[in-house]
GUSE-128882 format. One record per atom (N, C-alpha, C): residue in three letters; x, y, z. Coordinates in steps of 0.05 Angstrom, whole numbers, plus 5000, padded with zeros to 4 digits. Last residue first. Layout:
<gubas>
ALAXYZ;...
</gubas>
This chain:
<gubas>
UNK450905925289;UNK451405705306;UNK450405615334;UNK449006545280;UNK447106275275;UNK447405955283;UNK453706705289;UNK451206795304;UNK450206555307;UNK457306425253;UNK457806465277;UNK455006545300;UNK455306725205;UNK455206425210;UNK455406335238;UNK455907215213;UNK453407195213;UNK452806845214;UNK461507245213;UNK460407285239;UNK458207235232;UNK462707025164;UNK463206905180;UNK461807025211;UNK460007495126;UNK459107265129;UNK460107065155;UNK464207855150;UNK461307945151;UNK459007665139;UNK469807625142;UNK468507645171;UNK465007695169;UNK470207725079;UNK469407485092;UNK468707425118;UNK470008295079;UNK467608105063;UNK466807785078;UNK473908355109;UNK472008455119;UNK469508315106;UNK478108145075;UNK478308035103;UNK475408175114;UNK478108375022;UNK476908135024;UNK476208015055;UNK479608905048;UNK476608935037;UNK475208615031;UNK485208795051;UNK482708895080;UNK479308815068;UNK486608755001;UNK486608545027;UNK484708545047;UNK485309214984;UNK484408914964;UNK484308734992;UNK488809565005;UNK485609605013;UNK484909364997;UNK493609055041;UNK493109355029;UNK489809395030;UNK499908855062;UNK496908835068;UNK495709095062;UNK505308935063;UNK504008845036;UNK500808815040;UNK506408945114;UNK506409245091;UNK504809185072;UNK503108625154;UNK504908645140;UNK504308925129;UNK500708425219;UNK499108535196;UNK502408575187;UNK498107865262;UNK499808045252;UNK499108095223;UNK495407705329;UNK495707605303;UNK497407905284;UNK496707265387;UNK497007475373;UNK496807455335;UNK493306735411;UNK495906835399;UNK495007025383;UNK488206425429;UNK490506495452;UNK492706645439;UNK486006175400;UNK484306375410;UNK486506555429;UNK488705945343;UNK488405905367;UNK487406235379;UNK491605935299;UNK489905735292;UNK489705735326;UNK491306625262;UNK492006465278;UNK491106235291;UNK488206625195;UNK489006695226;UNK489306495245;UNK487206635137;UNK489006495152;UNK488706685178;UNK481406705087;UNK483706875116;UNK484506705132;UNK478306455060;UNK480606635046;UNK482506715064;UNK474306225074;UNK474006435063;UNK476006535055;UNK475505785113;UNK474305735085;UNK473805955071;UNK477506105150;UNK479605915139;UNK477405865110;UNK472306315177;UNK474806565157;UNK476606385141;UNK470705865195;UNK469206005173;UNK470506275166;UNK475005815232;UNK474505595208;UNK472905695181;UNK473806195267;UNK477006145248;UNK476906025223;UNK468806145282;UNK470206465266;UNK472406345254;UNK469605705315;UNK468305685293;UNK469105925272;UNK472705925354;UNK473605615339;UNK472305645306;UNK470906355381;UNK472806355362;UNK473506115343;UNK467406075409;UNK466606215385;UNK468706305367;UNK469805815438;UNK468805635421;UNK467405835395;UNK472106225478;UNK473606075465;UNK472105895432;UNK470506745488;UNK469106515492;UNK471106355462;UNK474706955553;UNK473607045524;UNK472206725512;UNK476806875602;UNK474406845600;UNK472706875575;UNK482406865585;UNK481206635590;UNK478206675599;UNK483007415593;UNK483007365562;UNK482006995563;UNK482207515643;UNK480207605626;UNK480507475597;UNK486407255665;UNK484107205673;UNK481907235652;UNK490707655645;UNK490307385630;UNK487407135634;UNK487708265631;UNK489608045651;UNK489307765636;UNK485208645602;UNK488008705609;UNK490308545623;UNK481208525532;UNK482408425563;UNK485008545562;UNK476708905500;UNK479208755501;UNK480308675533;UNK469108735513;UNK471508935508;UNK474408785513;UNK466108315504;UNK465008585494;UNK466708725488;UNK468807805459;UNK468407825488;UNK468108175481;UNK472707425430;UNK470007415422;UNK468907465461;UNK477807905407;UNK476607685422;UNK474407695424;UNK484107925374;UNK481607995363;UNK479607695389;UNK490208305368;UNK488608115384;UNK485208185380;UNK495708535325;UNK493108555343;UNK492008375356;UNK500708975299;UNK500408725318;UNK497608705328;UNK503609355282;UNK503009115260;UNK501208935282;UNK502309795328;UNK504109735298;UNK502009605295;UNK497109455360;UNK498809685367;UNK500609705344;UNK490109435383;UNK492509325365;UNK495109605375;UNK484009055396;UNK486109215398;UNK488109125380;UNK477208835392;UNK479608775388;UNK481309045393;UNK471308445405;UNK473708705409;UNK475608715397;UNK464308225413;UNK466508225397;UNK468108465407;UNK458107965412;UNK460508055427;UNK463508025410;UNK454608005345;UNK455707845359;UNK458107985377;UNK451008305312;UNK450608355338;UNK451008035355;UNK453208425258;UNK451508185267;UNK451608135299;UNK454508905278;UNK452208925250;UNK451508615254;UNK459308825310;UNK456908935314;UNK454208955296;UNK463308545263;UNK461508395288;UNK459308505302;UNK463409055227;UNK461908815225;UNK460808565248;UNK466509355271;UNK464609365263;UNK462409145245;UNK471008975285;UNK469309055307;UNK466509195293;UNK473508895237;UNK472308695243;UNK470308765266;UNK474909535226;UNK473009395204;UNK471909085224;UNK478409545272;UNK476709705263;UNK474209585251;UNK482709135246;UNK480909105268;UNK478809225279;UNK484009425190;UNK482509165197;UNK481009175220;UNK485709925210;UNK482909865189;UNK481809595190;UNK489309785239;UNK487409885248;UNK484709915236;UNK493009615205;UNK492509415229;UNK489709575239;UNK493310095177;UNK492709815165;UNK492209665184;UNK496610415210;UNK494010485198;UNK491710245187;UNK500510235221;UNK498610155245;UNK495610305233;UNK503710265166;UNK503610015184;UNK500309975202;UNK504310815167;UNK502810705151;UNK501910405161;UNK508010865222;UNK504410985215;UNK503710905190;UNK511310555201;UNK510210455221;UNK507310655225;UNK514010915157;UNK512910585155;UNK511610555179;UNK516011365167;UNK513311385159;UNK512610995159;UNK523211235155;UNK520711385166;UNK518011395148;UNK524510605163;UNK524710855137;UNK523510995146;UNK524910165182;UNK526610395204;UNK526210605179;UNK524109735146;UNK522409795173;UNK523110025187;UNK528109715119;UNK526009815109;UNK524009905129;UNK531909555148;UNK532609715135;UNK531009935115;UNK530509005165;UNK530109285180;UNK530909515172;UNK530608675116;UNK528108695126;UNK527408915153;UNK535508655110;UNK534808845086;UNK531908865094;UNK537508385161;UNK538908765147;UNK537208815135;UNK535707895155;UNK533908115178;UNK535808445177;UNK537607675119;UNK535207735115;UNK534107975129;UNK543307735140;UNK543007845111;UNK539807885108;UNK542607365185;UNK542707615191;UNK542507825161;UNK542206835154;UNK539606975161;UNK540307305178;UNK547506915123;UNK544606915109;UNK541906985123;UNK551206925166;UNK550707095144;UNK548607115137;UNK549606795239;UNK549306625202;UNK549206895190;UNK549407005287;UNK550607075265;UNK550606995242;UNK551006295307;UNK550606525316;UNK551406705293;UNK551905675302;UNK551105875274;UNK549806135284;UNK553905565344;UNK555905475327;UNK554805685296;UNK554905905405;UNK553105835384;UNK554605815357;UNK555006065480;UNK555706005449;UNK554205945435;UNK555806345540;UNK554106285518;UNK556506265505;UNK557606385611;UNK558306235585;UNK556006325563;UNK560206825649;UNK558306755638;UNK557806695609;UNK565307095665;UNK565006865674;UNK562806725663;UNK567807535613;UNK566607535637;UNK566607155648;UNK568707575566;UNK570707785583;UNK569607635602;UNK567507155520;UNK570407165528;UNK571507325556;UNK562507115574;UNK565307045556;UNK564707085531;UNK558707665598;UNK558907505589;UNK562307385573;UNK559608195628;UNK559607955641;UNK560307705630;UNK558208515601;UNK561308485599;UNK561708285613;UNK553108615604;UNK553608535575;UNK556408375581;UNK552908965647;UNK552008705645;UNK553208575623;UNK555309505625;UNK556409265651;UNK555709035649;UNK552409665579;UNK554909545571;UNK556009325601;UNK545409385572;UNK547209525594;UNK550209405584;UNK543909025521;UNK542809185542;UNK545709365551;UNK540908355486;UNK542708645494;UNK541608825512;UNK540107875441;UNK540507945469;UNK541908165470;UNK537407495386;UNK539707805400;UNK538807795430;UNK536107145328;UNK535007175357;UNK537907385365;UNK534206765271;UNK535607025281;UNK534707065312;UNK533006385219;UNK532406445243;UNK535506555258;UNK528206845175;UNK530106615182;UNK530506665203;UNK525107295180;UNK523606995164;UNK526106845169;UNK527707675189;UNK526707715166;UNK525507455158;UNK531107715246;UNK531007505222;UNK529707525190;UNK527408175271;UNK530208185260;UNK531807885237;UNK523007955268;UNK522808125253;UNK526408145249;UNK525307415317;UNK523007455294;UNK523507585271;UNK528607725370;UNK528307535349;UNK526207605329;UNK530708035423;UNK529708075400;UNK529707815390;UNK530708235499;UNK531707995475;UNK529408045453;UNK534908655539;UNK533108655521;UNK533108445501;UNK536408895597;UNK536508785577;UNK534008755565;UNK534009415624;UNK536609305627;UNK537609155611;UNK528809855594;UNK529509625612;UNK532809565614;UNK525910395603;UNK528810295589;UNK529510095602;UNK519610595573;UNK520910515596;UNK523710405589;UNK515710895534;UNK517610985556;UNK519610885576;UNK512810515509;UNK512310605535;UNK514210685552;UNK515310545462;UNK511810655454;UNK512110595482;UNK520310405471;UNK520210605454;UNK517410725467;UNK519109885484;UNK520009995507;UNK520210265498;UNK516209535438;UNK514609655453;UNK515709815480;UNK520909905385;UNK519309655403;UNK517109765421;UNK522410345350;UNK524010235378;UNK522110055401;UNK519110305317;UNK521510375306;UNK523510225328;UNK513309825340;UNK514810095331;UNK517510105329;UNK512209345336;UNK509909525342;UNK511109785339;UNK516609095309;UNK514009065302;UNK511209245305;UNK521109165338;UNK521209245306;UNK518709205297;UNK518508645378;UNK521208885374;UNK521508915344;UNK514508295396;UNK514808665396;UNK517008795385;UNK517707905398;UNK515707895385;UNK515008195373;UNK521707955431;UNK521907745414;UNK519107815390;UNK522008295475;UNK521308375456;UNK521508205429;UNK522408215540;UNK521907995517;UNK521108085497;UNK525908565580;UNK524408645562;UNK524508365539;UNK527908545642;UNK528908395622;UNK526408485602;UNK531208855697;UNK529708835682;UNK529808765652;UNK535108495749;UNK535008685723;UNK532808675718;UNK535708885812;UNK534708745798;UNK535408765770;UNK536109245857;UNK538409125839;UNK538208945823;UNK531409475875;UNK532809275886;UNK535209105873;UNK531309985844;UNK531109975875;UNK532809765885;UNK530409775797;UNK532309935804;UNK532809925835;UNK526309405800;UNK528209285792;UNK530209415802;UNK522509845817;UNK522109615833;UNK525109495830;UNK521110165778;UNK522310265794;UNK523710075811;UNK519709845734;UNK522609915727;UNK523710065755;UNK514709625756;UNK516809415750;UNK519909575748;UNK512210095748;UNK512509975778;UNK514009795773;UNK512410225697;UNK513810385717;UNK514210235742;UNK508009755687;UNK511109755666;UNK513209895690;UNK503209935709;UNK504209705717;UNK507909645712;UNK502410495685;UNK502710395722;UNK504810065730;UNK501410315638;UNK503810475645;UNK504810465674;UNK499209655624;UNK498309875634;UNK501010055640;UNK499709275570;UNK500409345602;UNK499709575602;UNK495508935528;UNK497909215532;UNK497409205556;UNK494908355489;UNK494508535512;UNK496508715527;UNK493307875447;UNK494408185456;UNK493208305478;UNK494007145468;UNK493307375453;UNK494507705458;UNK498207055506;UNK495007015514;UNK494107185496;UNK503007285478;UNK502106975474;UNK499806865495;UNK503407845471;UNK502907675446;UNK501907345446;UNK504208345518;UNK503608035515;UNK502508035485;UNK508208805515;UNK506108765501;UNK505608535502;UNK513108595544;UNK512108855547;UNK509608935534;UNK513708005577;UNK512708175544;UNK511808445555;UNK519508025626;UNK516908105616;UNK516008155590;UNK522507835679;UNK522307835651;UNK519307825636;UNK527308095727;UNK524308085721;UNK524508045697;UNK532307805761;UNK531607815746;UNK527607865743;UNK534007585817;UNK535407625795;UNK534407815769;UNK530907685882;UNK530707635856;UNK532507835837;UNK532807685934;UNK532807415918;UNK532707425897;UNK531208165957;UNK534008145957;UNK535007865938;UNK525308185953;UNK526708245934;UNK529408205931;UNK521307775982;UNK523707685961;UNK526107795944;UNK517908186002;UNK518007966007;UNK520307746004;UNK517708525960;UNK517608655991;UNK518308386003;UNK516908395912;UNK519708495915;UNK519808535950;UNK511208205918;UNK513808105920;UNK516008175918;UNK508808705918;UNK509108525940;UNK511008285945;UNK509108985883;UNK510909055899;UNK510708835927;UNK507108595849;UNK509308565846;UNK510308735873;UNK501508725865;UNK502308385869;UNK505608455864;UNK500409235847;UNK501209145883;UNK501808875884;UNK500609205786;UNK503109235803;UNK503309215831;UNK498208785749;UNK498108805775;UNK499908955789;UNK499508615699;UNK498308865698;UNK496808855729;UNK499507845710;UNK500208065693;UNK498408355691;UNK501607535769;UNK499507675742;UNK500707825733;UNK507607115769;UNK505807425781;UNK503307425760;UNK512006685787;UNK509106725771;UNK506906905783;UNK518106525801;UNK516506655813;UNK514706785791;UNK523006055800;UNK521206165784;UNK519106315797;UNK525205675829;UNK526305935826;UNK525806075807;UNK522405215811;UNK521805315843;UNK524305585843;UNK523404955772;UNK521305195773;UNK520805305802;UNK527404625790;UNK527304835771;UNK525705065774;UNK524604195816;UNK526304335825;UNK527704575824;UNK520703985779;UNK519604185800;UNK522004355810;UNK523403865718;UNK523503815748;UNK522304035763;UNK519903695667;UNK521403955678;UNK521403905707;UNK517903245641;UNK521303275637;UNK521403595651;UNK511303655621;UNK513403355631;UNK515803385622;UNK510404215642;UNK511404075617;UNK512503835630;UNK509404645670;UNK507804565651;UNK507604425627;UNK510904705743;UNK511404525716;UNK509504525700;UNK508905195780;UNK509104915776;UNK509604895746;UNK512705735818;UNK511205685795;UNK511305285789;UNK511805945881;UNK512805875867;UNK511205735838;UNK507406455905;UNK508106245904;UNK509106205883;UNK504206975904;UNK507106955918;UNK507506725921;UNK497006735905;UNK499706955903;UNK501106905923;UNK497006045897;UNK495806325907;UNK498406485902;UNK499605615871;UNK496205525880;UNK495405775892;UNK503005835806;UNK503005655841;UNK499005695844;UNK502805955750;UNK502106035777;UNK501805805799;UNK506705505711;UNK505005695709;UNK504305725741;UNK512505535669;UNK511505435686;UNK508505575693;UNK517405415636;UNK514805305628;UNK514005235655;UNK522105665649;UNK519805865639;UNK517605745643;UNK526205265661;UNK526205415684;UNK523105675675;UNK527205095607;UNK526104885628;UNK524905075654;UNK525205415559;UNK527405275571;UNK525605255591;UNK521905585508;UNK521505285521;UNK524005285536;UNK519206305507;UNK520605995501;UNK520505805517;UNK516006595542;UNK518906685536;UNK520506485522;UNK509806755546;UNK511106625539;UNK514906665535;UNK504706965600;UNK507407045574;UNK509006775578;UNK501806735631;UNK499906825603;UNK502306865588;UNK504407075686;UNK502906875685;UNK501206935651;UNK510807245685;UNK508907285692;UNK506107115668;UNK516907185728;UNK514607255706;UNK512407275712;UNK522807265768;UNK519507325767;UNK519407345736;UNK527506835802;UNK527106965773;UNK523607065770;UNK532906765833;UNK530706795829;UNK530206985807;UNK538306845847;UNK537506635822;UNK534906605818;UNK544607275845;UNK542507195849;UNK540406925832;UNK548307475818;UNK549207295842;UNK546707255856;UNK547607895779;UNK546807955808;UNK547807765831;UNK550307665738;UNK550707935732;UNK550007975766;UNK547807135725;UNK550907135735;UNK552007475751;UNK542707315721;UNK543507085747;UNK546507125753;UNK543607545674;UNK541907675699;UNK542407485723;UNK545107065642;UNK547607375641;UNK545907465671;UNK540606755644;UNK543606705654;UNK545006895660;UNK537107115618;UNK536807105642;UNK539206945662;UNK539407145564;UNK539607365583;UNK538707285609;UNK539006585549;UNK541806685552;UNK541806955574;UNK533906585552;UNK535106335561;UNK538006445567;UNK532306915504;UNK532007025535;UNK533206795552;UNK535606695461;UNK535407025475;UNK535807005503;UNK533806215454;UNK536306295463;UNK536606455471;UNK528406355438;UNK527806225467;UNK531506205472;UNK529406615391;UNK528206765410;UNK528706605437;UNK534606385356;UNK532906385371;UNK531906555392;UNK540006455353;UNK539606295329;UNK536106345334;UNK544007055374;UNK543906825375;UNK542506705348;UNK548407665391;UNK546807465365;UNK547007185371;UNK549308165437;UNK549507845416;UNK547907735400;UNK550608825441;UNK548708575441;UNK550108355424;UNK550109395483;UNK551909155468;UNK550509045458;UNK546009755495;UNK549109845487;UNK551009705472;UNK539509905491;UNK541809675481;UNK544909795474;UNK536910285493;UNK537310155520;UNK539409935510;UNK536310525443;UNK537610685461;UNK538410485483;UNK536410195386;UNK535010215420;UNK535910275433;UNK538010405349;UNK535910415340;UNK534110385365;UNK544110245358;UNK543010555342;UNK540410585352;UNK543809725369;UNK545209855387;UNK544610265376;UNK542009575309;UNK540709475331;UNK541409665360;UNK546109645279;UNK543509815275;UNK542209705295;UNK550509405300;UNK550809715306;UNK548309835290;UNK549308965291;UNK549408995319;UNK550309295323;UNK549308885241;UNK546808865254;UNK547108905279;UNK554808985231;UNK553009115216;UNK550209095226;UNK557208575254;UNK557608845264;UNK555609035251;UNK555608135218;UNK554508135243;UNK554908415255;UNK558208275170;UNK555108305174;UNK554108305197;UNK563108185175;UNK562108485176;UNK559908575179;UNK563807615214;UNK563707745186;UNK563208065193;UNK567107055250;UNK566007295249;UNK565607465220;UNK565706465242;UNK567306695239;UNK566806915242;UNK562606005209;UNK563905975248;UNK566306135252;UNK560206095175;UNK563206015163;UNK564106045195;UNK556105855119;UNK556605885143;UNK559205905142;UNK554905915064;UNK552405885081;UNK552606025105;UNK556906335008;UNK557406155025;UNK554906235053;UNK555806724969;UNK558606734979;UNK560206505001;UNK550406534955;UNK553306464936;UNK555306534947;UNK548606805001;UNK548506535000;UNK551006464980;UNK549107334983;UNK549907304995;UNK550706965007;UNK544507354939;UNK547307414935;UNK549107334952;UNK540207184966;UNK540906974947;UNK544607084949;UNK539007595004;UNK539507385012;UNK540607154989;UNK537908024961;UNK540108064976;UNK542007784995;UNK532707794940;UNK535607844921;UNK538807914942;UNK529807824984;UNK530407504970;UNK533407604955;UNK529608314986;UNK530808205012;UNK531107974999;UNK527008504946;UNK529708624949;UNK531108454975;UNK522008164947;UNK523808124918;UNK526308234933;UNK519007844995;UNK519708054986;UNK521908074970;UNK516607355009;UNK517907324982;UNK518107694973;UNK510707655055;UNK512407405041;UNK514107455010;UNK511708255082;UNK510608095075;UNK513207855065;UNK514508495121;UNK514108645094;UNK512808475072;UNK513908155164;UNK513308495167;UNK513208655142;UNK514307655185;UNK513907755157;UNK512508015157;UNK515007475233;UNK517607595224;UNK517107695200;UNK509707275265;UNK511007545259;UNK512907645243;UNK508606895253;UNK508206835276;UNK510507215276;UNK508906785187;UNK511006655209;UNK511306675235;UNK503307145192;UNK506207245181;UNK508607155192;UNK498907125203;UNK500006945217;UNK502407035209;UNK495007305158;UNK495007495187;UNK496807295210;UNK494507265096;UNK496107135121;UNK495507345137;UNK488407115056;UNK489407325066;UNK492007245093;UNK490306475012;UNK488506645041;UNK490606885048;UNK488305954966;UNK489406204970;UNK488006364996;UNK488805294955;UNK487505514965;UNK489205744973;UNK492304884932;UNK492205104915;UNK489605384926;UNK493904504968;UNK492104434950;UNK491004744934;UNK497704754991;UNK498204504982;UNK496104434955;UNK495105414997;UNK496305165009;UNK497304954986;UNK499106054993;UNK497405874979;UNK498505574988;UNK498006785019;UNK498806455021;UNK497306305002;UNK499407425019;UNK498107155018;UNK498507005013;UNK501907895018;UNK500607805041;UNK498407615036;UNK508407654982;UNK506307884992;UNK504607845018;UNK506807014982;UNK507607274965;UNK506107514974;UNK508106304994;UNK507906505001;UNK508006794986;UNK506505584992;UNK507905954982;UNK507306094997;UNK504005155019;UNK506105154985;UNK508005344985;UNK502104945075;UNK503105185057;UNK504905095037;UNK497304565097;UNK500704515095;UNK501304835074;UNK492504635151;UNK492704705118;UNK496304705119;UNK490704175194;UNK492004405181;UNK492704385161;UNK483803995205;UNK487403865194;UNK488604155188;UNK480404115271;UNK481404035243;UNK484003925233;UNK481204485320;UNK479804275315;UNK481404255288;UNK484004925351;UNK481305005339;UNK479604745325;UNK488004655379;UNK486704895387;UNK483904915378;UNK490804285345;UNK488804175359;UNK487004425371;UNK493004485302;UNK490704545299;UNK489104425321;UNK499104485291;UNK496804235295;UNK494204305290;UNK501504935308;UNK500804895274;UNK500004665276;UNK502604885363;UNK500305065355;UNK499504985320;UNK507704565366;UNK505304475374;UNK502504625363;UNK512304475312;UNK511004655334;UNK509204645342;UNK511904075276;UNK514404175290;UNK514604375299;UNK507403565265;UNK508503825268;UNK509903895284;UNK505903075279;UNK505203185256;UNK505903415247;UNK506302935326;UNK503303075315;UNK503003155293;UNK512402735312;UNK510202775332;UNK508202965327;UNK514202495247;UNK513102655262;UNK512002705286;UNK511902045218;UNK514202095219;UNK515202405237;UNK506201955216;UNK507301755218;UNK510901775220;UNK504102455204;UNK503502395236;UNK505602125239;UNK505702605153;UNK507302765172;UNK506802605202;UNK501302345125;UNK503902235129;UNK506002395143;UNK497102605145;UNK497002335157;UNK499702165149;UNK498703135122;UNK498803145150;UNK498402795159;UNK498903055068;UNK500703095078;UNK501003055106;UNK492202955068;UNK494702685059;UNK497402745073;UNK490703395076;UNK489903185098;UNK491902995093;UNK492103765038;UNK494303765062;UNK493203545083;UNK490003525003;UNK492303484994;UNK494003495022;UNK484203605012;UNK485303325005;UNK488003365012;UNK481804025018;UNK484004065037;UNK485503755035;UNK476304104990;UNK478504324996;UNK481004285005;
</gubas>
């Protein structure tokens, strides 16, 4: 069934570390050999062996319209024919900046970059330069890219500084990162009481997607907004995943919270490498060439990538788009919960817009600890059972899933039919 994928993976192991160019793709979390994808169209993927799958990864979020959207492709081909990169300003960059600043009221100015990691790294440097402080607050279970000072886990107790989670990251760098518990407003209060004058920024996934899908409580985000305002710290919403994925104004629109800076990626590139960071005009004015905070990028605002993003965003921001997308996502998650209940399998799900999480536990988690208490082995069995039946889920129990506008009744029916058998198989294992 996966003979060609197996051959390709074995060949890749000889020339690519781990055989993959991003760790989660290696299937280490779930076991087995990763499937190599040959093509995608709409809500479907085809692997190197010709197997077809309903796709709930969506390139980890960007493919909100589905794969190979014909109008997006047409725009990209037309722009590519005029040149792939110039290293000079283009009108397309202006159009993207105007679209973002119009649709996200908190973003008064924006700068384009090439990835979400770069966006968050740059936003944190800017926050430090703006405040003249060095301490960063993040939350366990949230991922903000692979910058050195963000590859940290919580210390040995509350209000201790983070420990490196990657070799090659010096402890002295993570000594400036304080790791707190997600959805714990009292711990945030305690941290600001102790370290407030030193805190440059709080960076938050406003809906977590890198410990699977976890929504914040309103009290949690409102507390963070108040504390940052009172102490002169910069509140950064990392909306690389949630921006234009959970709603037309991102998670900040859903939550009714106005961050000082916002980072974006994934959907704004439509499948090509684009990131962005932006926010208050007085903060953005500290960036070079206006101010002393340096940031630059050879391919920032690449015309082909920006075109893919613009073509995607114009359709995503059309009236009614998110109503339809959310309804599809709910149909998938509620259907999965129903099939699990029939099979007698402890299972829960949660969603917002076109983003969702599934958990082998009785109720959807609200904290990192609850996520970690889910039955990971049950998920792994379910993942492979679904893969064999033509449904491609994220190959980790700790990653969110994504639905696209191309998912429809046929895809939902195929998914639930596969789940019915997979839950039965999981129960009997």
